[in-house]
N, C-alpha and C positions, 0 to 999 in steps of 0.2 A: 294474270293481269299484274303488271308491275305497280309498285306503290306510287301513287300520284301526289302524295303530300311531299313535295321536294322544294328546297329553298333555292332561290336564284341569288343574284348579287344584290347588294345594297338594301337588305331587309325585304326583298320582294320574293315572290313565289313563282315557280315555274307553272305555266298554264297548259303546256302541251298534254293532250290526252283527257283533259277535264271537259265534260259536257256540262254546260250550265243549265241543269234541268229546271232549276228555279231561278228567277231573276234575283240577283243579289242587290240589296239596297245601297251597296257601295257604288253602284253604277258600273263603270268600266272595271272588269275584274282585276286589271293590272293596278288599280288604285288601292287594292287590299294590300296593306303593307304591315309587316311585323306580326306580332302575336304568335311567335314561334313556339314558346313553351306551352302556351294554352292549346294550340292546335295539335302539337305532338302528343300532349297528354290526352286530349279527347280522341284523337285518332287511335291511340293504343287501347283506350277504354272501349271504343266501338269495335275494334278488331277482336277484342276478347269476348264480345257478345257471341261470336261464332263458336267460341269454346264453352259457352254458357257459364261464364264466371263473372261477368260484370254486374254489379248491383246498380239499382236506380240511383241517379245522382241529381242533386239540386245545384245548378250552376248559376250562382247568385251574384248580382252586381248592380250598382246604381244605373239609372238611366244615362245613356250617352257613353257608357264605358265600352260598348262594342260587342255585348253578348250575342245579339241577334246576327251581327255580321259573321261572327265565328261559327255559329250554328249553320248559317246558310252556306258557307264555304265547306264545312264538314259534310253537310247534306249532299252537295254537288260532287265531292270527292267519292263519297260512299256510293252514290248512284253510278258514277262513271266507272268505278272499279268493278261493279257488277259481279261480286263474288259470293253472293248468297245472303247479303245483309240488305234489307229493304228499309230505306229511310222514310219516315212518316213525320211531316211537319204540320203542326196545328197551333195557331195563335189565338189565344182568348183576347177578346177586345172589349172595350167599354160599351155599355148599353145593355139593358135588360133583355133576357131571352128566357123563354119557358123551357122546362125540361124536355118537352117534346121537340121543340125547335132545335135545341142543342143536339138531341139524339139523331135526328135526321142529318143535320149538318155535319156532325162529327163522323158518322159512319160513311156518308157519301164522299167526303173529302179523303177519308182513309182509303176507300176502295178505288178512287180515282188514281191515287198515287201507286197503288198496287198494279193497276192496269198500265200506268206509265212506265213502271219498272219492267214489267213483263214484255211489253210491246216495244220498249225503247222509244216510245213516242212521248217526249217530255213536255209536249203541249198540254198533255193531261195533268202532268204534275203542276205546271204553271197555273192551269185553270183551278186546280185543287187548293193552292195556297193563296190565290187572289180572292180577297174578301168581297170584291165587287161581283164575283161570279156567283150566280144563283145555281145551286145544285139541290136535287131532290131524288128520291128513290126512282120515280118514273123515268127521269132523264137518264139515270145511270143504267136501268134495265134496257132501255133503247140503245144506249151506247155499248153495253157489253154483248148484245145479241150477236153482232157479226164478228166479234173478236175470237181469235183462236189462241187462247192463252192457257197456262196451267190452272187447274182448280176452278175453272169457269163455272161448272155445275154448283160447287159449294158456295161460291161468291153470289150467284144468282139466287140460290136458295136463301142465303142470308139476307139479301135485299128484299125478297118476297116476304120473309119473316118480319122484316122491318116495317113493311107496308101494313101487314096485319096488326102489328103492335101499335102503330099510329092510330088505327081505327078503334082501338080499345081506349078506355078511360082509366088508365092506371095512375097510381101515385107518380107525381113528377120525378121523385127521387129514383123510382124504378127505371125511368128512361135514362137517367144519368148513369146508373149502374150498368144498364145494357150497353150504352154507348162506349163507356170507358173499358168495358170488357171485350170489345170487338177486336182490337189488334192482338190481344193475348189469345182470344178464341181462334183467330185465323192461323196464328203461329203454331198452335197446338193441334190443328186439324190433321188427322191421319193423312200421310202422304206429302204434307208440306215440309220441305227441308229448309226453306229459308227462315231466317230470324228477322225480327223487326227491331229497329231502334225508333222510339217514340220521342220526337223533339217537341216538347210542349212549351210554347213561349208565353210570357206574361201570365204565369200560373196564378197570381194573386186575384185575377179577375174571375176565376172560376167561382170562388165563394162570393165575390162581390156582385156578379151580374147574372149568374145562372139561377133561376128560380126553381128550387128543388122541393117546393112545398113545405111540409112540416120540418123537413131536414134543412137547417139553415147553413150547414157546412158540407156542401156537396163534394168537397175534396175527399171526404171519407170514402167515396166510391173507389178510390185507388188503394185502399187498405190491403186488399188481397193482390190486385193486379201489379202493384209496384214491386212485389217480390218475385215475380216471374222472370227467370233469367233468359227466356226465349224472346221476350219483348220488353226489355227494361226501358225506363223512362229517363230522359234527360230534360229536366225542367228548368226554366229560367224565370226570373222575376225582378222587376225594377224596384219594387218596394221590398227591399231585403228584409226589413224588420217584420213586415206583415207575413211574408212567405215563411221565414224562419219560425216565427211564432206558431203559425198554422201547422207546419210540419211537426213541430214539437208536441202540439196539443192533440192533433187529430190523426197524424200519420207517424206515430213514434217508431223510430228504428227502421223506417221503410226507405229513407233516403240518406245518403251521406252528402254533406254540404261542402261545396268548393266555392270559395270567394274569388270572383274575377278581379285580379289586381290591376293597379294602374299599369299603363303601358310602359314598357321598357324605354328609358330615356333616349337611347340611340334610335330605336324604332320610332319614337314620337318625333324626334328631330327630322328624321327621313320623311315621315308622313307630312309634317308641317311644311317642309321645303316643297314637297310634291304638290300639296294643295295650294301653296303660294303661287307655284307656277301655273296650276290649272286656272286659278282665279285672277291671274294677272297681277299679283301682289309681288313687287320686286324685293323680296326679303332676303337678307343674308343669313348665314348660319348663326351669327350672334343674335339676330332678331328672332330667329326660330327658337333658339334656346330660351329667350325671354318669354315667348309665347307659351312654350312648353311649361315653363315655371309657373306663370300665373294661371294656367288651366290645370295644373297638377297632372299633366300627361293624360288627360281624359280626352280620348279621340273626338267624341262628339262636340266637346267645347272648342277644341282647336278648329274644327271645320266651321263652327258657328262664328267664331272670331274672324276667320278669314273670308267668310262669304260676303260678297259685296252687297251694299244696300244704298239707297238714296240717302244722302246726308251722312253717310258713313265713310270715313277717310280711307283712301288707298294707303296701304301700309308700306312706308319706306324707311321709317325710323322707329325707335323705341317709344318715342312720344306719340307716334301715330297708332302704335299698339294700345297705349293707354286711352287714347281718344276713341278707338274702335271698341275697347271694352266698356268705356263709359256709355257709348251708344247701346251696346248689347244689354247692359244691366238696367238701362233706363227704359228702353222700348223694344228691344230685340228678342230673339228666340231664347237667349239665356235667361232673361227676366221671366218670359212666359213659362218656361219649363220649371224654374224654381218656384214661381207662384203656385203651380199645381201642388207641389210638395207642401209649401207653406199653408196653402188654403186647407188641405186635408187635415193637417195637424191643428191649425189655428181655429178652424171651424169647430173642431171637437171641443176645444177649450180656448176661447177667444181671450187670450191673456198677454199683456205686454211683457210679463216676466218671461214668457217662453221665447219671445224675440230677443230679449236681453241675454238670456242664458245661451241661446244659439250663437249670437254675435260674440259674446265673451269667449266661448269655446273656439269659435273660428279664429279670433284674434290670438289665442294662445295655442296655436296649432302645434301638435306634438306633445302637449302637456295633458295630464289626466287629473281629474278632480273627483273626490267623493262628494255625494250630495251636500253634506254639512260644510264642506270647504267652499262649495259654490254659494251656499247661503250666506256664508261670512264674507266672501269676496264681493258679492253683489248686494249685500245688506237686504236680502229678500225677506219680506214679511209674509212668509208662508209657513204653515205647519209642516212637519216632516212628511206626513202622508201625502199631502197635496203636491209637495215638491217632487217626491218620488214618482207620483202618478204622471206629472207633467214631463219629467225626464224620460219615463218609459214611453210616453206618447211621442215625444221628439225622436226617440230611438226607433220606434215602430215605424215612423214615416221618414226614416233615413235622414234626419236633419242633424243628428249627433251620433257619435260612435260610443259604444259601451265595451268595457273590458274589465273583468274582475271586479265588478261593482263600481268602477270609476267611469267618468264620462270625458269625452274629448271631441274636438271639432271634426267634421267630415273632411275627407282628403281633397275636396274640390274648392279651391280658393274663390271661385266665382260666386259662391253663396255669400261669403263675407261682403262681396262688392254689391250684391243685390240688397242685402240688409242695410248697408251703408247708404245706398242710394234712396231706397224706398222708406226706410224708417230712421233716418238721420236725426229726426227731432226727438224721438223717444229713446235713442241710443246715446244722447248727449254728444253728438258729433258737432264739430264747429260749423256754424252756418256761414260765417265769413270765410272767404278763401277756401270754400269747400272743394273746388276743383283741384287746387294745388294739393290739399290734404289727400284727396282721393288718389291723385297720381303718385304722390310721394309715398303713399302707403304701399303700393304695388312695388315701386322701385326699392323701397327699404326692405320689404320682404325678400326681393330678389337678391339684393346685395348681402343680406344675412345668410341666404342660402348659399351664395357663392363663397362667402367667408367660411361657412361651415364645411362646404366641400373642400376648400383649400386646406382648412385645418385637418380634415380627414385625410386628404391626399398627403400632406406633410407627415402626419402621424403614420399613415400606411407606408410611406416611403422609408421612414426611419425603421419601422418593423421589418420591411423587406430588406433593407440594408443590413440590419442585424442578422436576419436569416441567411442572407447571402454571405456575410462574413463567416457565420458558423459553418455553412455548407463549404465555403472555400477552404476554411480550416480543415474540415473533415477530408476534403479532396486532397489537400496538401499532405495530410497525415497518411492517407491511403497510398499516395504516390511515394512518400518517404518510406513507408513499410514495404511497399513493392520493391523499391530500389535496394533496401537492406537485403531482401531475399535474393536479388540479382547478385549482389556482392558476395553473399554467403555461398551461393551456388558456384561462383567463380573460384572462391577459395577451396571449396571441396574438390572441384575439378583439378586445381593445381596440385592438391594432395594426391589425387589419384594418378596424375600424370608425372608427378614428381618434377615439376617445372617452374615452381614459384619461389621467389626469394623470401616472401613473407612466410610461406608454409614449409620452407626447407627443414627436412629432418622429421617431419610429422608422419607417422605411419598411417597408412590407410585403414588399418585394423585397430588403431588406438587413438581415436579422437572423439570428442563430443562438442556440442555447441549450444548456445542459448542466445536468442534474440531479445532485445530490450531487457538487459540485465540491470536491475535497480540496486543502487547503493542504499545504506541505511539512511542517509540524509535525503533520499528521494531523487538524487541525480541518477542519470541513465547512461549506460554504455550500449550503443546500438548493437554490436556483435561481440560475443566472447566465445572464442573457439579454443578449446583446450586439448593439447596433445600430451604425449608421455612426459616430456621434459620442457615443453614450451606452452605458453599461453598467449594467444593473439587477442588484442582488443582493437576494435575498429570503429571509426566514426563515419557515418554516411550522410551526404548532403545531396538532395535532389533539387537544387536551385535552378531556376531558368537561366539560360546563358547571360542575360542581362543583369542577373543578381549575384554572380559569383564573387563580385567584390565584397559581398557580406561575409565571406570567409576571411576572418581577420586573425592577426597575431594573437590577440586576446582570446579568441575562440579556440584557437589551436592549443594555446597554453592551458586553458581551462580543461580541455580534453585530456591533455597530457597529465594534469594534476590528478584528476579523478581516476584515470587509468592506473596511475601508480599507487594511489591510495588503495584501490581495489586489489591490486596485485599484492601489496603488503598485507592486507587483511586476509585474503583468501588463497593466494597462490605463492606463498613465500619461497617454496622450493623450486619454482619453475622460472625459466627465463621469459621475460616479458618482451613482446614484440608489438609495436604500434603501427596501425594502418589508418590512412585517412583517404576516403574515397569521395569523389564529386562527379555526378553524372555528366556534367558539362565542363569538367576541367577546372583549372585554377589560374589565377593571375600569376604572372612570373615572380612578382615580388614576394609572394607567400612561400615560394618553394624553399627559400633560404631558411625560413622558420622551421620547416619540416626537417631539413638537414641538420639544423642545430639541436633538435630534439630527438633525432634518430628515428624519425617517422617515415615509413614507406607510403608514398601517395599513389593513388591510382584513380581511374575513371571507368 
């Protein structure tokens, strides 16, 4: 099977050969644009599972960054290539469930996808990933009965064992342990050649919503399983701070973390123009660039901004973009999404200071502050411990960034807009002319970004120009040295053939030469060829045809002077002959200068 991860044109992907075993939330597969580096990286990682060298990975990014879309496309490619790697996708969701309920649900959805892979009937895969589909052991046993697939007996035996375990009254955590061990158990069953890639979405909800009894951190169930190379995990989480903290505390060294970056700018613009066309928004490339800027290249935010709604303007101008953004942060999906994040953090500590800190860091995008610096900047009346606790909480719920003990704003500018709109009173934002302030804030940010990019472009241009000049100089030097060797070879041939005026009388058995002969003052003679009674000194020029005018009388006289000084210093007993060579000839007027100084010229 050939590789199915292939780029098409305009940041799109080729779709030929891909079976869409699970429905992608992007909708039409052709609307999945970009994410080239991320998909190539994950594809290589998953391919290495077949060699049993891939470690479990945490693929972390904020909501709307596009993690699930990437996983779904990877799933469909792996399924379609059908080369011994079985994809298993499971999404934890909000809402409490007992350990027993999770046990049955997880195992059934796993084996449904195994059946879909072996039978190539992807309706089973779609049923497995659809949370609306009710699955249980009895249903699966009935489904497997008529199937003719590999390892059917082992699968049915495992399902029967599941039914017996449900009938017992074991510790809830035992059910979690048994469920999470199932993919590994299948992959290590004697006779099973296939490997498993476990794609576990929204991992943070495992600890939040699975009731494991006395064990309040059911993610610990993966302590051993995560190390198995035959069924490694690829987990994602929207609450990056939560997942990262839990991995560090409860699953140390079991996962390596990969942060999903913002979308590439060119990919973001292509995606924006595509969705603008889909939603009937007549946007230009310039407007698309502005949308990409105010959403910080976050795919989900771009789609939300472009999605039509009642009382939301059609986007024809940059002003329309600002009005659409105003709608979204006031009553649209962008507001609702950020409210979830804000509520999780603010409910833990309902503190005005936390909003002020978040807004301040958003305003100072790209800058980093130590806690004490924030305390001074905002005149916070908090003791150091409370300040650090609140900052850690904001980081845990992805409202601020942290690096090296310093804090900065998240890379999504829409958060600043939500804070401005919802908490303008406590953030001391102007009540009068608020709309103009809101709009100008976006435009000012955009113009600052453009200026920064322009400055970087100019700086980069200067650097590139310098590099080009250096390289051009190196190339010219190489060309010059190559031509010197051509001239020297010609002189040696004329000695051998006894047919050169410049080399007349030099014996083929009695000569030596040196290229780039330096005088004591640092000046250079290109070729010095010494015979028994004669020494030849030659200058070589490899100027382009249009530049031979640069060979001037002054240049020729300078060569004559340094050659005669060298002859006087080193070759007093020998007759001096001078040669001047130019790859592309000379201007007629310079030839009289050569004659006057007794120089033989050639090309």
